[in-house]
N, C-alpha and C positions, 0 to 999 in steps of 0.2 A: 627852573620851575615850569616855564612855558613849554620847553622841549619835552619835559616829562608829561605834561598835560596833553600835548599833541600826540605823543606816543601812545598814551592810554586811550585817547579818543579813537586813534587809528586802529588800535588792537580790538576795541569793542565793536567798531564798525565792521572789521573783517569777521569777527565772531558772529555778528548779527547776520551778515551775508551768508556765512557758512551754514548757520542754523536754518536759513530760508532756502537753501539749495535742495535739489531733489536728486535721488539716486534711483536708477532703474535697473532691476536685476531679473534674471530668469534662466531658463534652461531650454535648449533646442534639441528636439529628437525626431526620429522617424515615426510617422503616424501609424505604420503597420506593426512594427516589432519593438518600438520605443528605444531603438538604438540611438545613443547620443551622437549628434552631428558635430564633428570637430572641424574647426577652421572656417565656419560659415561666416559670411559678411552681413553685418547689421548696420543699418543707417537710420539715424534719428533726425527727422526733418521738421523744422519749426513751421507750424501751420500759418503763422502771421508773416514770416519772412522766410521763404523757401530757400534762400541763399545760405541760411544758417543751418549747417549740417554737422552732426557728430557721428563718427564711425567707430566700430569695434569688431572683434571677431570672437568666436566661441573658443573656450579652452579645451583641454584634452578630455574633459568630462562633459562637454557640451554646454557649459555655463557661460553667461555673458553678464557684463556689468558696465553701466554708464554712470560716471560719477560727476558731481558738481554741475548738474544740469539745472537751468533756470526753470522753476515751476511754470508750466504753460501747456498748451495743446500741441501734440506732435504726431507726425505720421511715422510709424515704425516700419521699415522696409527690410525684409529678410531674403537673402539670396544664397543659394548653394547649388553647386554644379550637379546637374541631373535631377533637380527638384524644382517644383513649381514655385515661383517667387510669390510671396504673400506681402500684403500691406495692411496695417492696422492702425487706427487712430486712437491715441491715448491721451488722457489728461493727467499730467503729472502733478502731484501735490508735494509740498515740502516734506522732506524725510524720505523714508525708504518706500519705493513702489515695486512690489514683487508680482510679476505676471505669471510666476510659477513655471508652467510648461507651455512652450510654443511648438506645435507640430507641423512638419512639412511632409507632403506626399510626393512620391516620385513622378517625374515627367516621362510618361511612356513614350511619347513621340521622340524625345531626345535619346532615350535609352535604346530605341530601335536602331539608331544610327551609330551606336558605340560598337567598336570591334573589341572582342574579348582577347586580351593578350596576357593578363595576369593569371597566375595559378591560384585556385581557391585553396585557402588554408582549411585543413580538416576540422579544426576546432580552435576556439579562443576562450580565455577566461575573462568574464565581465563581472567584476565584483565577486559575489559568491555564486555566480551562475556560470556553468560550463555550457558554451554554445557550439554545437556541431553544425557544419554547413553540409546540407544533404548533397549538394552537387559534387562534393569531393568523394562521394562513395557511389560506385557504379553497381546498379542492380538491374535485373531484367524488367521488361515492360510490365509484367504481371506481378511484380513484387508488392508485398504488403508493407505496412509500417514495421511490423515485426521483423521482416527480412532486412530492412534497412537498419533498424536499431541493433541487430546482432553484429553488424559490421563496425560499430562504434566502440572505441576503447572505453572500458569501464562499464559497459552496459551488457548484461547477460540475461538469458532466459533459461532458468533452471527448473526442470520439471513443471513447466508451464507458468512459473512465477517470474515476473519481471523484476530485475535488480539493477541498481545503478550505484556505482562506487561502493559496493559491498552491502548496501541496504535495500530492503524491499521497497519498491515503488508503490505508493499508496494512491496516487492520483495521476491521471493522464488528461491533460487539457488540450483543446484544439483552439488555437489563437486566443489563449487565455481564458476560455470558457469551458464549463463542464460539458462533457460528452457522454451521454447515457449514464448519469450518476457517477458512482465511484468505482466502476469496474474497468481496470486498465486494459483487460484483454479485448474489449469490444473495439476500441480505437486501433489497437495493435493488429487485429485480424481483419478489420473491415475497411480501414482507410488506406487507399493505394499510395505507394511510395512516391509516385511521380507528381503528386500535388504538394509535396513537402519542400519547403525552402530551408528551414532551420529546425533543429531540435535543441531545446533548452532543458538543462537538468539543474535543479536547485531545491533547496529546502523551503517550501512554501509556508510562510507564517500564517497564523490564524488571522481572521478578519480584523480582530481588535488590534493585534500586533502590527499588522500592515498599516493601520491607521495611526497608531501611536508612534511607530517607527522603532519600537523596542521589542525584541524577541521575548515572548513569554514562555518559551520551551514547548509550545504545542504545535511545532512545525511538522510537516509531512513531506517525505521525499516525493518530488513531483517532476514529471516530464511534460513540458509544454511543446506541442507540435505547431510550428508556425508555417502556415500554408503560403504558397507563392501568390503574389498579389494578382497575377493574371489567371489564377485558378479559383478566385473567390467569387466568380460569377459564372455559373454554368451548372451542368448536370453530369454526374459521374457515378459509377458503380459497377456491379457485376451480378449476374444471375446464373445459376447452374442447376443441372438435374442429372442424376445418374442412377443406374441400376446394375446389380452384379450378382454373382453366385451366392448361394445360401440365402437368397432373398434379401441381400444387403442393398440398401438404398440410401441416397443422400440428395437433398435438394435445398436450395436457399438462395440467398443473395442480399445485396444491399444497394440502395439508391439514395444518393445525396443530391439535394438541390440547394445550391449556394447562390445568394443574391446579395452580396455585400455582407451587411450585418445580419440579414435575415437568412436563416439556414434551417433546412428540414431534412432529416434523415430517417429512413425506415430500413430495418433489416429483419430477416426471418430465416428460419431453418427447420428442416424436418429430416431426421435420419435415424438409423439404428447402428451407427458405426462410431459412437462415443465422441462425436463433435458437439461441443457445448459452448455457449457464449454468455452464460449468466454468472453472476457473482455468487460468492459463498452465502451472502445474506438471503439468496433466493431458496436455499436449502434449509428446511426447518431443522434446527438442532434438537435431537431427541434426548440429549443428555445435558445435565447441568455443567457449567464450566465456571471456573474461578481463577483468581490470580491475575488474569489479563496478560497482555503482551508486555514484554520487557525489552527495552531499548535496543541495544546495538549488537546482540548476539547472533551468531550463526553456528549453532552446534550441530556438527554432522553426526553426533551420536544417535540422532533420530533422523532417519531418512526413508523416503519411499521413492521407488523408481519404476519405470516400465508402464507409466500411465495410471489412470484412476482405478479404483476398485470396481471390478465387475464390468458388465456390458450395459449400456444405456440406450434407450430410444427416446429421442428428444423432439419436441415441437415447441418452437418459440417465435415470438415476434416482438420487435421493439421500435419505438418512435422517439425521436429527439427533435426539439425545436428550440431555437434561440433567435433573439431579435432585439433591436433597440426601438422602444415605443417612444418616439420623439427624442429630444435631446437629454431628457432627465431619467428615463426609465430603461433599464436593461433586464431582460427576462431570459431564463433558460428552464426548460421543462422536459421530462422524459417519462415514458410509460414502457414497462416491460412485462411480458407474460411468458411463462414457460410451463410446459407439462412434460415431466420426465418419468420414465419407467426404468428401473434398474434391477438387474438380477446378478447375483454373486454367489460363488462358492469359495470358502475361505478355510485355509488350514492355519493353525496357530500352535507354536511350540514355545513354552515359557519355562524358565528356570528361576526359582526364587532364591534370594540371598537369605541365609540364616546361619545361626551358629551351630546348627545340627550338621555334622559331617556326612550324614547319610544323604543329604540333599533332597529337594523335593521338586517335582516337575509337573507341568500341566500340559496336556495335549488335547486339542479341540478341532473338530470339523464342523462347519456350519454351512447352511444353504438358505438363501432367502431372496426376497424381492420386495420392492417398494415402489410406490407411486407418489410423486410430489407435484403439487400444483401451486403456482405463485403469481400474484399480481403485485407490481411495484411501481409506485408513482414518486417522482421527484420534481420539485419546482423551486425556483429561486428568482426573486425579484429584488432589484436594487433601485431605489428611488433617490436621486440626487435633488433634494428639496431646494437647496440653494448652494452657494459656494461654501457655506459654513456647516451645513447639515445634510446628512444622508441617512437612509433607512434601508435595511436589508432584511428580507423575510425569506425563510427557507423551510417550508413544510415537506414532510416525507411520510408516505403511507405504504405499508406492505401487508398483504393478506395471504396466508398460506394454509395448505391442507396436505396431510401426509397419511398414507396407509402403508403398512408393512407387515410382513410375516417372516418368521425365521425359525428354522429347525436346527438344533444344536446337539451334538454328541461330544461329551468331554469326559476326561478321566484324570485323576491325580495319582501319581505313583512315585516310588522311591528309586534310588540309584540301582538297587538290586532287582527292580522290576515289580516289586510288590505294589498292587493296586489298592489304594486307600479308599477311593470312592469313584463313582461315575454317575453321569446323568445323561438322559436324552429328553429334551424338552422342546415344546412348540409354543411360540409366542406370537401374538398379533397385537398391533398397535394402530389406533385411529386417532389422529391429532388435528386440531384446528388452531391456528394462531394468528395474531395480528400485532402490528407495531405502528404507532404514530408518534412522530416527533416534530417539533417546530422550534425554530430559532428566530428571535426578533432582536436585531442589533441596530441601535441608534448611535450615531457618531456626530459629535459637534466639535468644531475647531473655533477657537476664540480669535479675536483680532491680533493678539500677540502671537507671533510665530512660535510654534512648538507647544503652545498651551492647548490641550485637548481634553475632551471628556467623552466617554462612551459607556453604554450599558448594554449588556447582552443577556437576554432572558430566554431560557431554554425549558421546554416541557417535553416529557417523554412518557408515553403510555404503551404498555404491551401486555399481552396475555396469551395463555396457551392452555387449552383443554385437551386432555388425553385419556383415552380408554384403552386398557390392556387386558388381555387374557393370557393365562399360563396353564399349560398342562404338562406335567413332568413326572418321569419315573426316575427316582434316585436310589442309588445303592450305596450304603455305608457299611463296609465290612460284610457281616452276615445279615444285616437288616435291610429292608426295602420299604420305601414310602412312595405313595402316589399323591401328587399335588394338583388340585383343581382350584383355580383362583380367577377372580375378576377384580380389577381395580380401576379407579377413576382418579384423576388428578387435575386440579385447577391451580394455575399460577397466574398472578397478576402483579404488575409493578407500575407505580406512579412516581415520577420524578419531576421536581421543579427546582430551578436554580437561577440565580441572577448574579452577574459579575459586573462591577464598575471599575473603570480605569481612568485615572486622572494624571496627566503629565504636565510638568511645570519646568520650563527652561531656566537654568540658573547661571549659564554662561554661554558663550558662542557655540561650544561643542558639547556641553553637558546639560543633562536634564534629570529630574527626579520623577519617578513613577510610583504612584500610590494605587494599590489594588485592594478590593474587598469583594469577597464572594460568600454567598449564603446558599445552602442547598438542603433540600429535604427529599428523602426517598422512602417509600413504603412498599414492602414486598409481602405478598400473601400467598401461602401454599396450603392446599387442602388435599390430602391423599387418603382415600378410603379403599381398603382391600377386603374382599369378601371371599370366604371359603365356600366351596360347592361340593356337593356329594350327590352322585347320580343325577347330575344336571340341575339340582335344586339348591338355591342359596341357603346356607346355614346361618351364618352370622358374620358380623364384621370382625376381622382379625386385628385386635388392638395392638399387637406387636408389629404389624405391618401397616398401621394407619397413624396419621398424624395431621394435626392442624396447627399451622405456625404463622405468626405475624411478626414482621420485622420492620423497625423504623431506624433510619440513619440520618441524623441531623449534623450538618457541618457548618462551621463559620471559619473563614480564612482571610486574613489581612496581612499586607506586607508592603515593603518599600524597596525600590530598586534605584540604583544610580546608573545612568547610561552616559558613556562618553563616545561620541561618534565624529569621525573626520571623513565623511563620505564613504568611499570604497576603500580608503587606505587602512582604516581601523575602526572597529566597533567593539566596545567593551561594556558589559553589563554585569553588575554584581548586586545581590540582594538576598533577602530572606523573608519568608512568610511564617506566621504563627497560625497553626490550624488546631481548632478544637472540634472533636468529633464525638458524638454520643451514639452508641450502638445499643438498641433496645430490642430484645427478643421476648415474645410472648407465646408460649405453647398452651393451647386450650384443650387439646385432645391427644392422647387418651387421659393425660393428667395435666394439671395446671403447673406451669413452670415459667418463671420470669428471669431474664438476665438483663443487666444494665452495665455497660462499660463506658467510661469516659476517657478519651485520649487527648492529650495536648502535646503537640510536636512542633519543633522548629524545623523548617524546610528551607535550607540554603540553596542558592542557585548561582551559577556563574557561566558566562558565555563570552568568548573572545574570538573575533575575526580579524585577521591581519593580512594585508596584501603585501607579500614579500617582494614582488616584482611585477612586471607587466602581465605575466601569465602564471603567477604563483600565488597560491592562497593557503593559509593555515587557519584552521578552525578548531576551537576546543569548546566543549559544552559539558556541564555537570548540573544535575538536578536531583533533589530528594523528593520522594513521593510517598503517599500512603495509599493503601488499597484495601477496601472492605471485602469481607467474604460474601459470596452470593447466597441467595435464598436456598438453593439446592445443597450448598455446603453446610448451611446452618440447620436444615430440617432434619430432626432426629427421627428418621423413619427408615426401617430396613428395606433395601431393594433386593428381592430374591429372584430377579429375572433369570439369573443363573443360580440355581439352588445350592451349588457347591462353591460359589464365589459370591458371598454376600457383601453388601456395602451399606453405609449409612452416613448421614450428615452428622454435624457436631454443633449443638447450640452454644457451646462455650468458646467458639473460635473468636480470636481477636484480629484486628486489622494488621496488615503487613506494613513494614517501613523499608523502603528501598532507596539505594543510592546508585545512580547510573551516570556514566559519562563517556565521552568519546573524543579522540583526537583525530582530525582529518587533514590531509595535505593533498593539494591538487597542483600539478605542474604541466605546462604544455610548451613544446618547442615547435613553433610554427614553421621554421625553416626546414627542420628534419621531419616534420609531421609526426612527432612522437608525443606521448602523454604518459603521465605517471600519477597514480592514485595510491594513497596509503590511509588505512583506517585502523585505529586501535581503540577498542571499546571495553567497558567493564560494567558488570552488574553485581551488586551486593544487597542481600535482603536479610533483614532482621524479622523475626517472627514469621518466617515464610509459612504459607499454607501448604503443607506437604501431606504425606499419607503415613498412617500407621496400620500395619497388616499383622493380624494374628492368624497363625496356622495351627489348627488344633491337632496335637499329637494323640489326643483321646477326646471323647465327648466332653464338652464343657458348656457352662451356662454363662452368657454375657450379662452385663449389668442390667440390661433392660428386660431380662428374662428369656431372650432368644437362645435356643440350644444350638451350639455349633458342633456339628458332627465331626468325627475323626477324619483328618485330612482336608476338611473344608477350611476356607479362609474367610476372614472378616476384615474389611478395609474401611477406615474412617479418617477424615481429614483432621490434622492437628497443626499446631504452630510449633516451629522449631527454628533456631538460629543456625547459621553456618552455610547458607547458600552463597556461592561465588561463581562468577563466569567472566572469563577474559577472552576476548576475540580479536583477531587481527586479519586484515586483508590487504594484499599488495597487488597492484595491477600495473603492468607496463606494456604500452602499445607503440609500435613503430611501423612506418611505411617502408617497404622494400622496393626500390626502383628496379632491381634485378629481376624479380618475379612479378612485379606490379601487383603486390598484395599487401594486406595489413597483417602484421604478426602481433599477437597478443599473448603475453605471459601473465599468469596470475598464480598466487599461492596464498594460503592462509593457515593460521594456527589458532586453536582454541583450547581452553582448559575450563572445565566446569566441576563443581563439587555440589552434589545434591544430598541434603540430609533426609533421613527417614527413620521409621521405627519398624522393626521386624521382630515379632514375638516378644515385644517388650524391651528389646535391645536396640540401642542407637546404631544406625548404619549410615555410612557415607559412600556414595558412589562417585568416584572420580574418573573423569574421562578426558583424554587428550586426543585431539583430532588435527590432522594436517591434510591439506588438499591442494597439491600443485596441479597446474594445467597449462595447456598451450593451444592456441588456435591460429589458423592461417585462413584469411578471407580474401578472395580475389578482388582485384580492382582493375581488371584488364579491359573489359568492355561490357556493354549491356547484353551481349549475346553469350558471354561466357561468365558464369557465376558459380563459384565453388567455395566451400568451407570445409576445412579439415580440422578436427579438434580432438583432444584427448584430455580428460580430467580424471584424476584419481583421488581417493580418500583413504587414509590409514587411521584407524581408530583403536585406542586401547582404553578399556574400562576396567576398574578395579573396585571391589567392594571391601570395606573394612571388616565385615563379618566373615567373608570368605575370599580372602586375597588370593588363594590358590586358583580360583577360577580365572583370573587375569584374562578377561574377555577381549580378544584381539580379532579384528576383521578388516578386510581390505576390499575396496571397490575400484573398478576401472571402467570408465565410460568413454568409448571412442566412437567418432562419427565421421562420415564423409557424405556431404551434400553436393550435388552437381546439377546445374540447370544449363542446358544448351539450346540455343536457337540457331537452326541451320537450314540450308537448302529449301528455299521456297516455303518458308513458314512452318517447318517441322520443329517440334519442341520435345526435348528429352529431359526427364526429371529422375534423379536417383537420390535416395536417402538410405544410408547404411549405418546402422547403430549396433555396436558390439558392447555387451555388458558382461563383466566378469567379477565374481565375488569370491572371497576366501574367508573362511571362519564362521559362516552361517551353518545352521543345522543340516544334517544329511538329507532331510526330507525336502529341502528347498533347492530349486534349480539355481545353480550358481554361475553358469556359463551359457550364454545364448546370444543370438544375433537376430535383429529385426531388419529386414531388407524390403523397402518399398521402391517401386519403379513404375514409370509411365511413359508412354509415347503418344504425342498429340500432333494434330495438324491444324494450323490457323487458316481461316478463310473468311469470306464475306468482305465488305468494305473496310479498309484499313485494318484487316486481320482482327476484327472484333469478335469473330466467332472462333471457337476451338472445339474439336472433337478428340477425345483421348481415351485410350485404354490403359488401365492401371492395375497393378497387383499390390496388395498390402500383405506384408509378412510372407514374402516369397518362400522362405525356408520353413515356415510354420513353426517358429520357435518362441513366439511372444509369450511373456509371462509377466507377473507383477509381484515382486518380492519386497520385503521391508524388514528393517531391523530397528528395534526400539529398546533403549536402556533407561530404566527409571531408578528411583531411589530404593525400590524393593525387589525388582526383578529385571531380567533381560528376556526379550522374546523375538522370534522370527515369524514372519507371516508370508503367506502366498495366496493370491487371489485369482479368481477367474479372469482370463484375458481374452481379448478379441483375436481370433485365429485368421488364417489365410483366406482371402477372397479376392476375386477379380471384379472390376467395375468399369463400365463404359459411361463416360460423362460428357455432356455438352454444356458449354459455358459461353456467355456473351457479355462483352464489356461495353458499358455505356460511358462515353467520354466526349462531352460536348461543352466547350467553353466559349465565352464571348470573344476571347483573344487567344487563339491557339498558337501564335507565333512565339518562339522562345524569347525570353527577356535576357539581355546581357548581364554579365556578372561584374562588369568593371566598376559600377557604382557601389556595389556591395563591398568590393575590395578597397575602394577609396575610403569608405567609412571605417574599415578595420585598420588600414595601414597608414592613413594620411598623417 
């Protein structure tokens, strides 16, 4: 009995001591790029008795853990080779003490003494991030970020659009911060490659998802440019000016002032050679859009090549500022202004799908010009109130103005050449618009690790006022009509939404996520069209006028389960229930009300698995709903082209879509090879598509509009049956023999688009395949070349007219060469050959664009350069396009910039606090240790 009693007393004593012990845990990382520091030494020194010391090292993920420590005051000492040693006094309480993240900064003095012997790996996989080391890619001294990115496996620039791993890049950050809003092209074209240390590619989660740690499906493909530490304090940039033949001119530049966290950038340009650096949001949309973007597709059935439409003269200036205001406040802001004039001549050839064996065609020639003016403001402030609370505010404002005029000649005809109708019309448009949005996000973390709460409140207000005039002469068979009209349209939209997220840990690796969101949107559209005769207004045309008010109220709640084991695996499964009410109210010319209530279950699933040190597998699936836009709902006829009428549909319902994707990334650092694979799908129920009626004879529509023989009337409708499957494979490898990077890529896509033509259901099915190969030099900074060839083969078939079997082929080959030789001479060559087969006879299908320049560097450190260049030496430039829809296929050709010569002077600004190169050895220790 005594032995049993002593045993129990000893047991409870040990338990008591165990309960009173302390645990210290945390993570060690690099302060600049947040790389985990592996194998660092940590020492815990008792403040009362310095002879009592406990040591440990960080694991492969940078984590450390001191167990069974007596609660007391300690000094924590952290050492790592190549980094500054830090010491921190801590008071440990009984239980778990989590210091979260400890950051070390590199010791420059030590790094200067290191001899670089290790070879830099081109890329590594860190969790779900692919990190490229810029020093592994050789580019010339004048290279931009875009030049560097093109050499990296899995990153491409296609027709000016930046893509990574088969997906469009939506954000480009600089050291984790926004750079000139959300325009990826600005950083690509204005940031020099020689300031870049690393390039990170990943799917950036929403602010709420980053805080909760659980992906909510609102991620964006992002590239983060990490600058070299010794380039974060100084001034750099470039200015240039040139003049050429045919009165062509170009001037501009950028200046960046970096002082640690405080950074200021200014850029500007003025030219008439189609150089533009503004985002699409700066160009006012003149037409309503609906449906929105859908996930993972890359359908080559719609493509445009040879540059933008027409010739533009652009004047623009932009400012960007970022800083840390103390230890708790981070700010980023930008302002951008542009003024652009565009002129274009366009030919269009369209063939309609129909059950009529005669076939129907539409041929059009148009000429027009436009002037667009835009101011855009972006600001972001993050306030870390304390260790448990933070606040992020993100206001945005855009103000736009657009004036345009267009002259069009078009005709509709049959296979035998019979002309059904024709039009020649002149249209003018004057528009003003604005858009303001603001996001307010409050995040709170509780004492219990993993328990969080956040609320995100968003507001959005935008409006557009537009005045139009139309003068047209239309011929329908033997009859002729003259149209004189003026119309005005007012569109406004107000949106307010709030989303709350609560997370609750239920195990060491598992947590539950509860979400609730409520939103309200009101859209108002008022269009009035007036008939004129001999310059005098007669009356409002009720068939072309409409006042429409639309309300959309949504409530959505759901639950998710997340299981996460760091970077090894992350799994989330859940579902939301969404109730939406769509209410439409037409008050002119007649009163009409619609009211739809939708209740949907929206499942979601995401899985990330680390298969090896440099292998990742990622799968994601999500269901969504999408409401029609106000322009799609407004039941008013648009007769801007009198033989091609269109209207909205107030009876539209919302879409329900399922989208998913499987992604695989793999790197072999020893061989310098990389492999990417993407397989995505989209499926839509109740898709908003088009119904087109082509009048074989004069007919009257339901609203009283007369549709003349040969004219068409298009209206949006809901149909099931949309499918899209897309794949992309990319393999890159380094060749020691030719000292170059070789990149192979291919893709295959299939899409099925439903539509209605003449009251009959039609499906357009398209299969596309696009193999390609590129070779990029990695010889030296003085020899830089890229050879590439990409092709696309497309087959489209309509169920109404399968005999059309629309086949077309495209081949785009290029050779870029930059040489630095003999006393500062620079030779640049860009050769692009485009070949197409299967387009209409009126479209140029085989042409070559050849640009060349020769320059001489001079002044101190060769910062100045004078060069003579020629654009389109063979004078063959053109701009062609092919578009296949659910109701027709069409080919287009636009006005393109022709040959010109230009003499240009440029000057590079490049002054940093420490211009001596930093060794790479410590970087490789972090990667391979």
